[in-house]
LODOZA-434806 format. One record per residue (C-alpha): residue in three letters; x, y, z. Coordinates in steps of 0.1 Angstrom, whole numbers, padded with zeros to 4 digits, always signed. Layout:
# LODOZA-434806
ALAXYZ...
//
This chain:
# LODOZA-434806
MET+0424+0023-0423ILE+0417+0010-0384ALA+0427-0028-0382LEU+0395-0048-0367PRO+0394-0077-0380PHE+0369-0086-0349LEU+0347-0061-0361LEU+0347-0078-0398ARG+0330-0104-0378LEU+0302-0085-0363ASP+0266-0095-0377LEU+0238-0076-0369THR+0229-0098-0343VAL+0256-0091-0322LEU+0256-0053-0331ARG+0217-0052-0318ARG+0230-0069-0280ALA+0252-0043-0278GLY+0233-0012-0293LEU+0206-0024-0264ALA+0234-0020-0235LEU+0247+0015-0248SER+0221+0033-0267ALA+0201+0048-0235LEU+0237+0061-0233LEU+0234+0077-0272VAL+0204+0092-0262ALA+0211+0106-0231GLY+0243+0118-0253SER+0266+0103-0227LEU+0286+0074-0244THR+0320+0073-0225MET+0343+0043-0220ALA+0347+0041-0182PRO+0388+0038-0180ALA+0390+0007-0161ARG+0372-0008-0190ALA+0388+0001-0219GLN+0423-0009-0205SER+0407-0045-0201SER+0393-0041-0239ALA+0435-0041-0246LEU+0418-0017-0275THR+0438+0011-0289PRO+0417+0053-0287GLU+0416+0051-0323GLN+0400+0011-0319ARG+0376+0022-0292LYS+0363+0051-0315ALA+0357+0030-0346VAL+0338+0007-0318VAL+0316+0035-0307ASP+0312+0050-0343LEU+0302+0014-0356ILE+0276+0015-0327ARG+0264+0049-0331GLU+0253+0037-0370THR+0239+0008-0359LEU+0217+0026-0337GLN+0213+0056-0362GLN+0204+0027-0391ASN+0182+0012-0364PRO+0165+0033-0343GLU+0141+0008-0327LEU+0167-0004-0308VAL+0167+0025-0283GLN+0125+0015-0279GLU+0140-0019-0276ALA+0169-0006-0249LEU+0142+0018-0229VAL+0119-0014-0219GLU+0143-0037-0211ILE+0157-0007-0185GLU+0123-0005-0175ARG+0116-0046-0175ARG+0149-0046-0151ASN+0141-0017-0127THR+0100-0035-0124VAL+0122-0064-0116ALA+0147-0048-0088GLN+0121-0031-0065ALA+0103-0060-0069GLU+0127-0077-0057ALA+0142-0047-0033GLN+0100-0053-0021ARG+0096-0087-0010SER+0134-0084+0006ALA+0119-0062+0025VAL+0087-0079+0037THR+0105-0106+0046ALA+0128-0082+0072GLU+0096-0060+0084LYS+0072-0088+0087ALA+0071-0082+0124ARG+0064-0048+0119LEU+0041-0050+0101VAL+0016-0068+0124ASP+0023-0055+0154PRO-0006-0049+0175ALA+0008-0019+0189THR+0005+0007+0155SER-0019-0022+0140ALA-0054-0026+0139ILE-0060-0055+0138VAL-0097-0068+0128GLY-0105-0102+0112ASN-0093-0132+0128PRO-0063-0130+0148GLN-0060-0159+0150GLY-0058-0164+0110ASP-0036-0187+0087VAL-0033-0157+0065THR-0031-0120+0073ILE-0034-0089+0047VAL-0019-0061+0057GLU-0040-0027+0047PHE-0019+0007+0043MET-0049+0033+0034ASP-0055+0067+0036TYR-0086+0078+0044ASN-0084+0103+0017CYS-0079+0080-0011GLY-0103+0073-0034PHE-0091+0040-0042CYS-0090+0025-0009LYS-0133+0034-0008ARG-0137+0014-0036ALA-0113-0015-0018LEU-0131-0012+0016GLU-0162-0037+0003ASP-0138-0061-0009VAL-0116-0061+0026ARG-0148-0064+0042ALA-0159-0089+0022LEU-0128-0110+0025ALA-0130-0107+0063LYS-0174-0120+0061GLU-0156-0140+0044ASP-0130-0157+0049PRO-0132-0170+0090LYS-0093-0178+0089LEU-0080-0143+0078LYS-0065-0119+0100VAL-0066-0078+0084VAL-0043-0054+0095ILE-0051-0022+0091LYS-0023+0008+0090ASP-0029+0040+0085PHE-0006+0060+0059PRO-0014+0092+0062ILE+0003+0107+0023LEU-0033+0127+0013GLY-0027+0159+0032PRO-0030+0178+0069ASP-0065+0165+0067SER-0057+0125+0065VAL-0029+0129+0091GLU-0065+0145+0114ALA-0080+0117+0105SER-0056+0089+0109ARG-0046+0108+0146VAL-0085+0102+0156ALA-0084+0066+0139VAL-0051+0057+0159ALA-0061+0070+0193ALA-0098+0050+0192MET-0076+0019+0185ASN-0068+0023+0223GLN-0108+0019+0232LEU-0122+0003+0201GLN-0113-0034+0194GLY-0118-0061+0170ALA-0152-0061+0149LYS-0158-0028+0171TYR-0128-0010+0158PHE-0135-0025+0121GLU-0170-0007+0123PHE-0160+0023+0135HIS-0127+0018+0104ASN-0158+0012+0073LYS-0180+0045+0085LEU-0152+0069+0088MET-0140+0053+0051ALA-0173+0059+0037THR-0179+0088+0045LYS-0192+0115+0020GLY-0162+0139+0012ARG-0134+0150+0030VAL-0123+0134+0056ASN-0107+0151+0084GLY-0107+0150+0122ALA-0133+0164+0130LYS-0154+0140+0110ALA-0136+0110+0123LEU-0147+0120+0158GLU-0177+0122+0152VAL-0176+0085+0135ALA-0160+0075+0172LYS-0186+0095+0189ASP-0211+0070+0172ALA-0194+0041+0177GLY-0194+0044+0211ALA-0154+0061+0220ASP-0150+0085+0246ILE-0144+0118+0235GLU-0128+0136+0262ARG-0100+0112+0261LEU-0097+0104+0225LYS-0092+0141+0220LYS-0064+0136+0247ASP-0055+0103+0228MET-0048+0117+0195ASP-0029+0148+0206ALA+0000+0121+0230SER+0035+0115+0214ALA+0021+0079+0215THR+0000+0086+0188LYS+0024+0105+0168ALA+0048+0080+0173VAL+0023+0054+0154ILE+0019+0074+0122GLU+0059+0082+0116ASP+0066+0050+0124THR+0036+0035+0099VAL+0050+0063+0073ALA+0084+0055+0073LEU+0078+0015+0073GLY+0058+0028+0040ASP+0088+0042+0027ARG+0112+0010+0037LEU+0089-0007+0013GLY+0089+0017-0017LEU+0052+0023-0007THR+0041+0052-0040GLY+0001+0054-0031THR-0023+0037-0013PRO-0040+0016-0006ALA-0014-0013-0009PHE-0018-0045+0000ILE+0008-0070+0020LEU-0001-0106+0008GLY+0029-0133+0017ASP+0060-0116-0001GLU+0046-0093-0023VAL+0036-0060-0026VAL-0002-0055-0043PHE-0006-0017-0051GLY-0037-0002-0061ALA-0077-0013-0056VAL-0074-0048-0080GLY-0109-0064-0063GLN-0119-0094-0044ALA-0113-0119-0070ALA-0074-0112-0069LEU-0067-0103-0035LYS-0089-0140-0032ALA-0069-0155-0051LYS-0037-0143-0037ILE-0046-0154+0001ASP-0056-0187-0017ALA-0019-0191-0031VAL-0004-0181-0001ARG-0022-0205+0020LYS-0011-0232-0010CYS+0021-0221-0012GLY+0035-0197+0012LYS+0037-0168-0009ALA+0008-0143-0029THR+0022-0162-0068CYS+0032-0196-0067SER+0059-0208-0090GLY+0053-0240-0110
//
């Protein structure tokens, strides 16, 4: 019989805490004791085995601890991801609004900036189109930055090449009109459809074709894709407001609330 007086004093609450810390490892069948930690615990091999056996028995008798542990792991991962994104947004502020790689619409001197990473073949981006248009129309102090983030295949890349090249000829309201019409296009959007919309917007098509094949255009798209990866963006649309990343077509009201928060406290979510 191994003498473990400290274990005899453990109540279920303590065991639950231990189970939460180790249950995920038990589920994977990979529970081990790191050498350094085992040495610092000053336990004999028999005592360490007894600890593991006791925790295993506790989890077997209280299997709900496994689910609790997985939920806690997911919560911590979500918090860590959000913190990492906030740090990345802060570090990349200048890059996010760089006019060389972005379309600036709305009020260029606005007191609040909303950055949208979008793909012309993204259904949720199309759904968010009216939200962004309405916000830009109703809020004269809002600066809107559009960044082409073509992640939905070759057609999206073609459309973005046209859109980025169009920035050389269309600016401000004219570009926003072109962007909105292209986003509202029915069916799959590709380079040919983008050229049609650009022509209707008054662009010089021959010049546009040359610009869309230029290395500078390719570099803009590559930079935006790399920036999206840096920010941990996994889909579109993705909005940057203050220090926060907002995923999906969350609706005009939700975006406006975050814009108001940025004006109030400098962050998309004010504390207190």
